[in-house]
C-alpha positions in Angstrom: 14.3 -0.4 -27.5 11.7 -2.7 -26.0 8.9 -4.0 -28.2 6.7 -5.5 -25.5 3.1 -4.2 -24.9 2.7 -1.3 -22.5 1.1 -2.3 -19.2 -0.2 -0.5 -16.2 2.2 -0.7 -13.3 0.9 2.0 -10.9 1.1 -0.7 -8.2 2.9 -4.0 -8.2 1.5 -6.2 -5.4 3.9 -8.8 -4.0 2.2 -12.2 -3.1 4.0 -15.3 -1.7 3.8 -18.1 -4.2 3.7 -20.6 -1.3 0.3 -19.3 -0.1 -2.7 -20.5 -2.0 -5.0 -18.3 0.1 -3.0 -15.1 -0.5 -2.8 -15.8 -4.3 -6.6 -16.3 -4.5 -7.2 -13.1 -2.5 -4.9 -11.1 -4.8 -6.6 -12.4 -7.9 -9.8 -10.8 -6.8 -8.3 -7.4 -6.2 -8.4 -4.4 -8.5 -4.6 -4.0 -8.9 -2.6 -3.3 -12.0 0.1 -5.8 -11.5 0.5 -9.0 -9.3 3.8 -10.8 -8.9 3.7 -14.3 -7.4 6.9 -14.6 -5.5 9.4 -17.5 -5.4 12.2 -15.6 -3.9 12.3 -13.6 -0.6 8.7 -14.3 0.5 9.2 -18.1 0.3 11.2 -20.2 2.7 13.9 -22.5 1.2 12.0 -25.7 2.0 8.9 -24.3 0.3 10.5 -23.0 -2.9 10.2 -26.2 -5.0 6.6 -26.9 -4.0 5.7 -23.3 -4.5 6.4 -23.6 -8.2 3.5 -26.1 -8.6 1.2 -23.8 -6.5 2.0 -20.8 -8.8 1.4 -22.9 -11.9 -2.0 -23.9 -10.5 -2.9 -20.4 -9.5 -2.0 -19.0 -13.0 -4.0 -21.7 -14.7 -7.1 -21.7 -12.5 -7.5 -18.2 -11.0 -9.1 -15.3 -12.8 -6.7 -12.4 -12.4 -8.9 -10.0 -14.4 -6.9 -7.3 -16.1 -3.9 -7.5 -13.7 -0.5 -8.2 -15.1 0.4 -11.7 -14.2 4.1 -12.0 -13.1 6.3 -14.4 -11.3 9.5 -13.4 -9.4 12.0 -16.2 -9.8 15.0 -16.8 -7.5 18.2 -15.0 -8.4 20.5 -16.3 -11.2 23.3 -17.3 -8.7 21.0 -19.7 -7.0 20.4 -23.3 -8.0 16.6 -22.7 -8.1 16.6 -20.2 -11.0 16.7 -22.2 -14.2 14.1 -24.7 -12.9 11.9 -21.8 -11.7 11.7 -20.6 -15.2 11.3 -24.0 -16.9 8.6 -25.2 -14.5 6.6 -22.0 -14.5 6.7 -21.3 -18.2 6.2 -24.9 -19.3 3.4 -25.3 -16.8 1.6 -21.9 -17.3 3.3 -19.9 -20.0 0.1 -19.2 -21.8 -1.2 -17.5 -18.6 1.9 -15.6 -17.7 2.7 -12.0 -18.8 6.2 -11.4 -17.3 9.1 -12.9 -15.4 10.7 -10.7 -12.7 14.4 -11.3 -12.3 16.0 -10.3 -9.0 19.6 -9.2 -8.3 20.5 -8.6 -11.9 24.1 -7.4 -12.2 24.7 -7.1 -15.9 23.2 -7.4 -19.4 24.4 -11.0 -19.5 22.0 -11.9 -16.8 19.1 -10.5 -18.8 20.2 -12.3 -22.0 20.4 -15.6 -20.2 16.7 -15.3 -19.2 15.8 -14.1 -22.7 17.4 -17.0 -24.4 15.9 -19.6 -22.0 12.5 -18.1 -22.5 12.9 -18.2 -26.3 13.8 -21.9 -26.2 10.8 -22.8 -24.0 8.4 -20.7 -26.1 9.7 -22.4 -29.3 9.3 -25.8 -27.7 5.7 -25.1 -26.6 4.8 -23.1 -29.7 3.8 -20.1 -27.7 3.1 -17.1 -29.9 2.9 -14.4 -27.2 6.3 -13.4 -25.9 6.7 -13.3 -22.2 8.2 -10.1 -21.0 11.1 -9.5 -18.5 11.2 -7.1 -15.6 14.4 -6.8 -13.6 15.2 -5.7 -10.1 18.0 -3.2 -9.8 19.2 -3.9 -6.3 23.0 -4.4 -6.4 25.7 -1.8 -6.5 27.0 -3.5 -9.8 23.6 -3.0 -11.3 23.6 0.7 -10.7 27.0 1.0 -12.3 25.7 -0.9 -15.4 22.1 0.1 -15.4 22.3 1.6 -18.9 23.7 -1.6 -20.3 21.1 -3.6 -18.5 18.2 -1.4 -19.8 19.3 -2.1 -23.4 20.0 -5.8 -23.0 16.8 -7.3 -24.5 13.7 -6.4 -26.5 11.7 -8.4 -23.9 12.5 -5.9 -21.2 9.5 -4.0 -19.9 10.5 -2.5 -16.6 13.3 -1.7 -14.2 12.4 -2.0 -10.5 14.5 -0.4 -7.7 15.0 -2.7 -4.8 16.2 -0.4 -2.1 16.6 -3.1 0.6 19.2 -5.3 -1.1 20.7 -2.3 -2.8 21.4 -0.7 0.6 23.0 -3.9 1.8 25.1 -4.2 -1.4 26.4 -0.7 -1.0 26.9 -0.9 2.7 24.6 1.9 3.6 24.3 2.5 7.3 21.0 1.1 8.6 20.6 4.2 10.8 20.8 6.5 7.8 18.0 4.5 6.2 15.8 5.1 9.2 16.7 8.8 9.3 18.4 8.6 12.7 21.7 10.2 11.6 20.4 13.4 10.1 21.3 12.5 6.5 20.2 15.5 4.4 17.6 14.2 1.9 16.7 10.9 0.3 19.4 8.3 0.9 18.4 6.5 -2.3 18.0 9.6 -4.6 21.0 9.0 -6.8 20.2 5.3 -7.4 16.5 6.0 -8.0 17.3 8.9 -10.4 19.9 7.0 -12.4 17.7 3.9 -12.8 14.7 6.1 -14.0 16.9 7.9 -16.5 18.1 4.6 -17.9 14.5 3.2 -18.1 13.2 6.3 -19.9 16.1 6.2 -22.3 15.2 2.7 -23.4 11.4 3.1 -23.3 10.9 1.0 -20.2 8.7 1.5 -17.1 10.5 2.6 -14.0 9.0 1.2 -10.7 10.0 2.1 -7.2 10.5 -0.6 -4.7 8.8 -1.6 -1.4 8.0 0.5 1.7 8.2 -2.0 4.5 6.1 -0.2 7.2 2.8 -1.0 5.6 0.9 0.5 8.7 2.3 4.0 7.9 0.1 4.9 4.9 1.0 8.6 5.1 4.7 8.0 4.6 4.0 5.4 2.0 2.1 8.1 0.1 5.1 10.4 0.5 7.4 7.8 -1.0 5.0 7.3 -3.9 5.0 11.0 -4.6 8.8 11.2 -4.5 9.1 8.4 -7.0 6.3 9.8 -9.3 8.0 13.2 -9.3 11.2 11.7 -10.6 9.4 9.9 -13.4 8.5 6.4 -12.0 5.2 4.9 -13.2 4.5 3.0 -10.0 5.5 1.4 -6.7 5.5 -2.0 -5.1 3.0 -2.9 -2.4 3.8 -5.5 0.1 0.3 -5.3 1.7 -3.1 -4.8 0.2 -3.6 -1.6 2.2 -1.0 0.0 0.0 -2.6 -0.7 -3.3 -5.2 2.1 -3.4 -2.7 4.7 -2.3 -0.1 3.8 -5.0 -2.7 3.6 -7.8 -4.1 7.0 -6.8 -0.8 8.8 -6.6 0.4 7.4 -10.0 -2.9 8.3 -11.7 -3.3 11.9 -13.0 -6.3 13.6 -11.4 -9.3 14.7 -13.5 -8.2 18.3 -13.1 -4.7 17.5 -14.3 -6.1 15.7 -17.3 -8.4 18.5 -18.2 -5.7 21.1 -18.0 -3.3 19.0 -20.1 -6.0 18.4 -22.7 -6.9 22.1 -22.8 -3.2 23.1 -23.2 -2.5 20.6 -26.0 -5.7 21.5 -27.9 -4.9 25.3 -27.6 -1.4 24.7 -28.8 -2.4 22.7 -31.9 -4.9 25.4 -32.8 -2.2 28.1 -32.4 0.2 26.1 -34.6 -2.4 26.2 -37.4 -2.2 30.0 -37.0 1.6 30.0 -37.2 2.2 30.7 -33.6 5.0 29.0 -31.6 4.1 29.8 -28.1 0.8 30.9 -26.5 -0.7 31.6 -23.1 -3.3 29.3 -21.5 -4.8 30.3 -18.2 -1.9 32.6 -17.4 0.8 30.0 -18.3 3.0 29.9 -21.3 2.6 26.8 -23.5 5.2 25.9 -26.1 6.4 22.7 -27.7 8.3 21.7 -24.5 5.2 22.2 -22.4 3.2 20.1 -24.7 5.7 17.3 -24.5 5.4 17.4 -20.7 1.7 17.5 -20.5 1.3 14.9 -23.2 2.7 12.4 -20.8 -0.2 13.2 -18.5 -2.6 12.4 -21.3 -0.8 9.2 -22.1 -1.0 8.0 -18.5 -4.6 9.0 -18.3 -5.5 7.0 -21.5 -3.7 4.0 -20.2 -5.6 4.3 -16.9 -8.9 4.9 -18.7 -9.3 8.5 -17.5 -10.8 10.7 -20.2 -10.8 14.5 -20.4 -14.1 16.0 -19.3 -14.5 17.4 -22.8 -14.6 13.9 -24.3 -17.1 12.5 -21.8 
């Protein structure tokens, strides 16, 4: 079970680590989570210089309350270990999490965990850096439960549908909906990852939606993920941030209904009742467990019930 602090991840904004301009812009945004990227968004020739740019950004920019994260290159690349060493030794005190792509097994997570422990011990860092992993390989879906329980540093599992589709050999036409596939082509993988995350107390985050000009369908994708139990979604463009953070936040009406149901049930318990009716709906212990999650999300997002305002 993870022992890391709980963080808001309604939206995780991807920012190329090779762009000083984009990193500075992201730092000024009201977004839950920002990951500075060393992997897909950075050309091979720019990967090594981008490390120093990210270190400088972490040490000099004010990211406010945003989670500060760096996505390293995958463990099979020759960049990976130096990504971790350079970033953590250069800016470990200003880094919250490391995002590890293309994880395939628990051993991958443990490698990053042990390397982080060594660097933290060398530097005398007292605040442990968390780990987030991308589930984007067919092997990862097969072993997702093992991965989710691999380290107490783990904070989140993120579904990367692009690389996952390539790994599984999914027909690109099915992804675009041109073949009439009935339903969500990624439902099984999403669902399995979210179950594993919930089992181990981790956040489950849905991956990117590449057509950032289609805000309506991005909202649909956010709603699908939220309904399955995900806590947030990636954004590859600033225009997607507000949509994700709205969808993954409970509305004031939802918070008020949940608060009313929990308060009424607690009062009923004191009277020896096991199930009650609130506004025409049955409320029992299972209902309270469901709506308590709404109140937990609201508290994390700073949304108070109207009765407490």
